[in-house]
C-alpha positions as CSV (number, residue, x, y, z in Angstrom):
1,M,145.1,20.1,127.7
2,L,141.4,20.9,128.7
3,T,141.1,24.3,130.3
4,V,138.0,26.0,131.9
5,E,138.2,29.7,131.7
6,K,136.1,32.4,133.2
7,I,135.6,35.8,131.6
8,G,134.5,38.7,133.7
9,G,132.0,41.3,132.7
10,T,134.4,44.2,131.8
11,S,136.3,41.8,129.5
12,M,133.1,40.5,127.9
13,T,132.0,44.0,127.1
14,A,135.3,44.3,125.1
15,F,134.5,41.1,123.2
16,G,136.7,42.0,120.3
17,D,139.7,41.9,122.6
18,V,138.4,38.6,124.1
19,V,138.4,37.1,120.6
20,K,141.8,38.5,119.7
21,N,143.6,38.1,123.0
22,I,142.0,34.9,124.4
23,I,140.1,32.8,122.0
24,T,142.4,33.0,118.9
25,H,145.5,34.4,120.3
26,K,148.4,32.3,118.7
27,R,145.8,29.5,118.0
28,T,144.6,28.1,114.7
29,G,142.7,25.0,113.6
30,R,142.2,22.4,116.4
31,E,144.3,24.6,118.9
32,L,141.3,26.7,119.3
33,Y,139.3,23.9,120.9
34,N,139.3,22.0,124.1
35,R,138.4,25.0,126.0
36,I,135.3,25.8,128.1
37,F,134.5,29.4,128.8
38,I,132.3,30.4,131.7
39,V,130.9,34.0,130.8
40,S,129.6,36.8,132.9
41,A,127.0,39.3,131.8
42,Y,128.2,42.3,130.0
43,A,129.4,45.1,132.3
44,G,126.5,46.9,134.0
45,V,123.8,44.4,133.0
46,T,123.5,42.6,136.2
47,N,123.4,46.0,138.0
48,W,120.3,46.8,135.9
49,L,118.8,43.5,136.6
50,L,119.4,43.5,140.4
51,E,121.1,46.5,141.9
52,D,124.3,48.5,141.4
53,K,127.0,46.4,143.1
54,K,128.9,49.5,144.3
55,T,126.2,52.2,145.0
56,G,123.2,49.9,145.8
57,A,121.1,51.8,143.3
58,P,117.9,49.7,142.7
59,G,117.4,47.6,139.6
60,I,114.4,45.7,138.2
61,Y,114.5,43.2,141.1
62,H,113.8,46.0,143.6
63,H,111.0,47.4,141.5
64,F,109.5,43.9,141.8
65,I,109.8,43.6,145.5
66,N,108.5,47.1,146.1
67,Q,105.5,46.4,143.8
68,K,106.5,49.0,141.3
69,D,106.0,48.8,137.5
70,F,108.8,46.3,136.7
71,R,107.2,45.5,133.3
72,Q,108.1,49.0,132.0
73,S,111.6,48.4,133.4
74,L,111.8,45.0,131.4
75,D,110.7,46.9,128.3
76,E,113.4,49.5,128.8
77,L,115.9,46.7,129.4
78,I,115.1,45.1,126.0
79,I,116.0,48.4,124.4
80,K,119.2,48.8,126.3
81,L,120.4,45.3,125.4
82,K,119.4,45.6,121.8
83,D,121.6,48.8,121.7
84,M,124.4,46.8,123.2
85,N,124.0,44.1,120.5
86,K,124.6,46.8,117.9
87,K,128.3,47.2,119.2
88,Y,129.1,43.6,118.2
89,V,127.8,43.6,114.6
90,D,131.3,44.4,113.3
91,L,132.5,41.3,115.0
92,G,130.1,39.1,113.1
93,L,126.9,39.2,115.4
94,D,123.7,38.4,113.5
95,L,121.7,41.3,115.0
96,K,118.3,40.1,114.0
97,V,118.9,36.7,115.7
98,A,120.5,38.2,118.7
99,D,117.7,40.7,119.2
100,E,114.9,38.1,118.8
101,F,116.7,35.9,121.4
102,I,117.1,38.5,124.1
103,E,113.5,39.9,123.4
104,T,112.0,36.4,123.7
105,R,114.0,35.7,126.9
106,I,112.9,38.9,128.7
107,N,109.3,38.5,127.6
108,D,109.3,34.9,129.0
109,A,110.9,36.3,132.3
110,E,108.2,38.9,132.5
111,K,105.5,36.1,132.4
112,Y,107.2,34.3,135.3
113,L,107.5,37.5,137.3
114,I,103.8,38.3,136.7
115,S,102.9,34.8,138.0
116,L,105.1,35.2,141.0
117,A,103.6,38.5,141.7
118,D,100.0,37.1,141.6
119,V,101.3,34.3,144.0
120,L,102.8,36.9,146.3
121,A,99.5,38.9,146.3
122,S,97.6,35.8,147.5
123,G,99.5,35.8,150.8
124,Y,99.8,31.9,150.8
125,V,103.5,31.7,150.1
126,S,106.6,33.0,151.8
127,R,107.6,36.5,150.6
128,E,111.3,35.5,151.0
129,N,110.9,32.5,148.7
130,I,109.1,34.5,146.0
131,F,111.7,37.3,146.2
132,Q,114.6,34.7,145.9
133,A,112.9,33.2,142.9
134,A,112.5,36.6,141.2
135,R,116.1,37.4,141.8
136,E,117.3,34.2,140.3
137,I,115.1,34.5,137.2
138,L,116.4,38.1,136.7
139,A,120.1,37.2,137.3
140,S,120.0,34.5,134.7
141,I,119.2,36.9,131.8
142,G,122.6,38.7,131.7
143,E,124.7,35.6,131.3
144,S,122.3,33.9,128.8
145,H,122.5,37.2,126.7
146,S,126.4,37.4,126.6
147,A,126.9,33.5,126.0
148,F,124.4,33.4,123.1
149,N,126.1,36.5,121.5
150,S,129.5,34.9,121.9
151,V,128.5,31.8,120.2
152,N,126.8,33.5,117.5
153,I,129.7,35.6,116.7
154,L,132.2,32.8,116.7
155,T,130.0,30.5,114.6
156,N,129.7,33.3,112.0
157,K,133.6,33.4,112.0
158,G,133.6,29.7,111.0
159,I,134.7,28.5,114.5
160,N,132.8,25.5,116.0
161,A,131.1,27.0,119.1
162,T,128.6,25.3,121.4
163,L,126.3,27.1,123.8
164,V,125.5,25.6,127.2
165,D,122.7,27.6,128.8
166,L,122.7,26.4,132.5
167,S,119.8,28.9,133.3
168,G,117.3,26.0,132.7
169,F,114.9,28.7,131.6
170,H,112.4,26.5,129.9
171,D,112.6,23.3,131.8
172,S,111.2,22.4,135.2
173,E,113.6,19.5,136.1
174,P,114.3,19.6,139.9
175,L,118.0,19.3,139.4
176,T,120.7,20.4,141.8
177,I,123.4,22.8,140.6
178,D,125.9,19.9,140.3
179,Q,123.4,17.7,138.5
180,R,122.6,20.4,135.9
181,V,126.3,21.1,135.2
182,Q,127.1,17.4,134.8
183,Q,124.0,16.6,132.8
184,S,124.5,19.7,130.5
185,L,128.1,19.0,129.6
186,R,127.8,15.1,129.4
187,N,127.7,14.8,125.5
188,I,129.8,17.7,124.3
189,D,132.8,17.0,122.1
190,F,135.2,19.4,123.7
191,H,138.1,18.4,121.5
192,N,136.2,19.9,118.4
193,N,134.4,22.9,120.0
194,V,134.8,26.1,121.9
195,T,132.2,25.8,124.6
196,F,130.4,28.7,126.1
197,V,128.6,28.2,129.4
198,T,126.5,30.7,131.3
199,G,127.9,32.0,134.6
200,Y,124.5,31.5,136.2
201,T,123.3,28.0,136.9
202,K,119.7,27.0,137.9
203,G,119.5,24.6,140.8
204,V,116.9,23.6,143.4
205,E,119.1,25.1,146.2
206,G,119.3,28.5,144.4
207,I,122.8,29.5,143.5
208,M,122.2,33.1,144.6
209,R,120.9,32.1,148.1
210,E,124.3,31.4,149.3
211,F,126.7,33.1,146.8
212,D,124.6,36.0,145.5
213,R,126.8,38.0,143.0
214,G,129.6,35.6,143.3
215,Y,127.6,32.9,141.5
216,S,129.5,32.9,138.2
217,E,132.7,31.9,140.0
218,V,130.9,29.0,141.6
219,T,129.7,27.7,138.3
220,F,133.3,28.1,136.9
221,S,134.6,26.0,139.8
222,K,131.9,23.4,139.5
223,V,132.5,23.0,135.8
224,A,136.2,22.6,136.3
225,V,135.8,19.9,138.7
226,A,133.1,18.1,136.7
227,V,135.2,17.9,133.6
228,R,138.5,17.3,135.6
229,A,140.2,20.4,133.9
230,D,143.9,20.5,133.5
231,E,143.9,24.1,134.5
232,A,141.3,26.8,135.5
233,I,141.9,30.3,134.3
234,I,140.2,33.6,135.1
235,H,140.5,36.5,132.7
236,K,140.2,39.8,134.3
237,E,140.8,43.5,133.2
238,Y,143.9,43.5,135.5
239,H,146.5,41.3,137.0
240,L,146.4,39.9,140.5
241,S,148.8,42.5,141.6
242,S,150.8,43.5,144.7
243,A,148.5,46.5,145.2
244,D,145.4,47.9,143.6
245,P,146.7,49.6,140.4
246,N,143.7,52.0,140.4
247,I,144.9,53.3,143.8
248,V,148.7,53.3,143.6
249,G,149.2,53.3,139.9
250,V,150.2,50.6,137.5
251,E,154.0,51.5,137.7
252,K,153.9,51.0,141.5
253,C,152.6,47.4,141.6
254,V,153.6,44.1,140.0
255,P,151.7,40.9,139.1
256,V,152.1,38.4,142.0
257,G,153.3,35.7,139.6
258,F,152.9,32.6,141.9
259,T,151.0,32.1,145.2
260,N,148.9,29.4,146.9
261,Y,145.3,28.9,147.8
262,D,146.0,29.9,151.4
263,V,147.0,33.4,150.3
264,A,144.0,33.6,148.0
265,D,141.7,32.8,151.0
266,Q,143.4,35.5,153.0
267,L,142.9,38.0,150.2
268,A,139.2,37.1,149.8
269,D,138.7,37.6,153.6
270,V,139.7,41.3,153.3
271,G,137.7,41.9,150.1
272,M,140.2,41.5,147.4
273,E,138.8,38.4,145.8
274,A,141.0,36.5,143.2
275,I,138.2,34.0,143.4
276,H,135.2,33.4,145.8
277,P,136.7,31.3,148.6
278,K,133.8,28.7,148.4
279,A,134.6,28.5,144.6
280,A,138.3,28.1,145.2
281,K,138.0,25.3,147.7
282,P,136.9,22.6,145.3
283,L,139.7,23.6,142.9
284,E,142.2,23.3,145.7
285,I,140.8,19.9,147.0
286,N,140.8,18.5,143.5
287,N,144.3,19.8,142.9
288,I,143.3,22.0,140.0
289,N,145.7,24.9,139.5
290,L,144.1,28.4,139.0
291,R,145.6,31.1,136.8
292,I,144.7,34.7,136.9
293,K,145.3,36.5,133.6
294,N,145.0,40.0,132.2
295,T,142.7,40.0,129.2
296,F,144.7,42.9,127.6
297,E,148.0,41.3,128.1
298,P,147.7,37.9,126.3
299,D,151.5,37.1,126.3
300,H,151.8,37.6,130.1
301,P,151.6,34.2,132.0
302,G,149.6,35.9,134.8
303,T,149.6,34.6,138.3
304,L,149.4,30.9,139.0
305,I,147.7,29.8,142.3
306,T,148.5,26.2,143.4
307,K,147.9,24.1,146.4
308,N,151.5,23.8,147.7
309,Y,153.4,26.8,146.3
310,V,155.9,28.2,148.9
311,G,157.9,31.3,148.1
312,M,161.8,31.0,147.9
313,K,162.1,33.6,150.5
314,K,159.8,35.3,153.2
315,R,158.4,38.6,151.9
316,V,155.3,40.8,151.8
317,E,153.5,39.6,148.7
318,V,150.3,41.8,148.7
319,I,149.3,45.0,150.4
320,T,145.6,45.5,150.8
321,G,143.2,47.5,152.9
322,S,139.7,49.0,152.9
323,D,137.9,52.0,154.3
324,K,134.6,50.1,154.4
325,V,135.3,48.4,157.8
326,L,134.7,49.1,161.4
327,I,136.0,47.8,164.8
328,I,133.8,46.6,167.5
329,D,135.8,46.9,170.7
330,I,134.5,45.1,173.7
331,H,136.1,46.0,177.1
332,D,135.4,44.3,180.4
333,P,137.8,44.1,183.5
334,L,136.2,40.8,184.4
335,M,137.5,39.3,181.1
336,V,141.0,38.6,182.4
337,G,141.4,34.9,183.4
338,S,137.8,34.0,182.5
339,V,136.9,31.2,180.1
340,G,134.3,31.6,177.4
341,Y,134.3,35.4,176.6
342,D,135.2,34.8,172.9
343,L,132.7,31.9,172.6
344,R,129.8,34.1,173.9
345,I,130.8,37.0,171.7
346,M,130.9,34.7,168.6
347,Q,127.5,33.3,169.5
348,D,126.1,36.8,169.6
349,F,127.7,37.5,166.2
350,A,126.2,34.3,164.8
351,K,122.7,35.3,165.7
352,F,123.0,38.1,163.2
353,D,124.9,36.2,160.6
354,I,128.0,38.5,161.0
355,S,131.5,37.1,160.3
356,Y,134.5,39.2,161.4
357,I,137.7,39.8,159.2
358,C,140.2,39.8,162.0
359,K,140.4,39.9,165.8
360,A,142.8,41.3,168.4
361,T,142.6,40.3,172.1
362,S,144.3,41.6,175.3
363,A,143.7,40.9,178.9
364,N,140.6,43.1,179.2
365,S,139.4,43.7,175.6
366,I,138.4,41.9,172.4
367,S,138.4,43.9,169.1
368,L,136.8,42.5,166.0
369,V,137.0,44.1,162.6
370,I,133.8,43.6,160.5
371,W,132.5,44.9,157.1
372,E,130.6,48.2,157.7
373,K,127.7,46.9,155.5
374,D,127.2,43.9,157.9
375,Y,126.9,46.1,161.1
376,K,123.6,45.9,162.8
377,E,122.5,48.3,165.6
378,E,120.6,45.3,167.2
379,L,124.1,43.6,167.6
380,Y,125.4,46.7,169.3
381,K,122.5,46.8,171.8
382,L,122.9,43.2,172.7
383,L,126.6,43.4,173.3
384,E,126.2,46.7,175.3
385,S,123.7,45.0,177.6
386,K,126.2,42.2,178.4
387,Y,129.6,43.9,178.7
388,Q,130.9,46.9,180.6
389,T,132.2,49.1,177.8
390,M,131.6,49.1,174.0
391,F,133.2,51.1,171.3
392,V,132.4,51.1,167.5
C-alpha cells in the first residue's frame, strides 16, 4: 500500500514525535517503506521568510519589497536556523552537514535576490513579477531545510531515506509544477525507501501566485495523484473535530471520524480547512481517500474523507464560526420582481476579486458574508453609487 502523507509545521518541529508516532510506529524492516512524506517548514520559519500568517508582521519578503536591508535579515535567519538545527542533534542530525546545507542555500538565495533587486531598480520589468519571484525564492527555503534534516536524521538511524527537493533551486528548466513533480519522482524505488518531498514546488506558473501559503497541500495533492496513492494522509497537531478544541476544550469535542469531500469543501469555505479545496478536488476526482490524523495519537485512526460517504443518520457534524467576517447588506425597494440584481452585484464583487462565504436574500435585500480581510472601501463606494441603501 503506497501512501502519500503530509506533515504540518507544528508536527515537523516535534520531529522526535514524528519519528516515533508516524515513521516507525509499529513498523520494522520493509514495513517502514512505500511511504512518501510531504513536509512543511518547521513552525514559524515561513513567517520569518514571508510574514506572520496570523498577525501580518513583516518578514524578509517585506524587507525586500520595501527596499530595506534584507541581506542582514538573511544573515540573522542563518543564525536562527542553525540554532534550530541544534535541537535535532539528539535525534541523529549531523549538525555540521545540516548547517552547511542551510547556510549555502540562504547565501544562494541572497544572490538571486540581489540580482532581482538590480533588475527592479532598472525599471524595465514589472514590479509585481519581481516581487512574486522573490516570494517564491524565499518560501522554498523553509521546506528544503526541514526535508534535508529529516532525511539526514533517518539515514543516520539506518533507514533508507531519499530527498526530493522540488524547489528546483539550482536548475533553470522551464517546467510546470506537474512536470517537475512527475520528473522528480520518476525513478525512485518507493518500495525500499522513505521518501521526503519538499512542500514547495517550483513551476513556471508560480505555485504561490494562486495558492500562496496553501502551496504545500497543493504539492501533497499533486504527488498523490502522480503516484496513484492508495491513500493520502495529513498529520496535524489535532484531530479534525466537531469543534475547535482550543476554543471549547478537548473534552467538549470529538473527532469527526468519517465524512465526505463535500463537507470538507464546506469547512474550507468558512475557514476551517481540513485541506485546501483546490488540493482536495484532484484527490476526489481520482478517488483517493484522505485521512486526517493527530500526530500525537498514533493509534487513533483519525478521520477518513471519501467521495461517497453518507452518514447513517442526519446530524450536525461540525460547528464552526469566525469573528473575522462582515456582512454587506444591499437594500433596494426596486429589487423585488427584477431580474439580474444578483448577477450585477456579483460582477462588482468580481472586479475586486472578492468571493463571498454565504448569501441570504429577501424581496428587497441581498446580504453577503465575506472575509474581513477581503473588504475594500472601493467596493463599498461602487455599490453605494448603484443601490439605495448599504450597510456593512
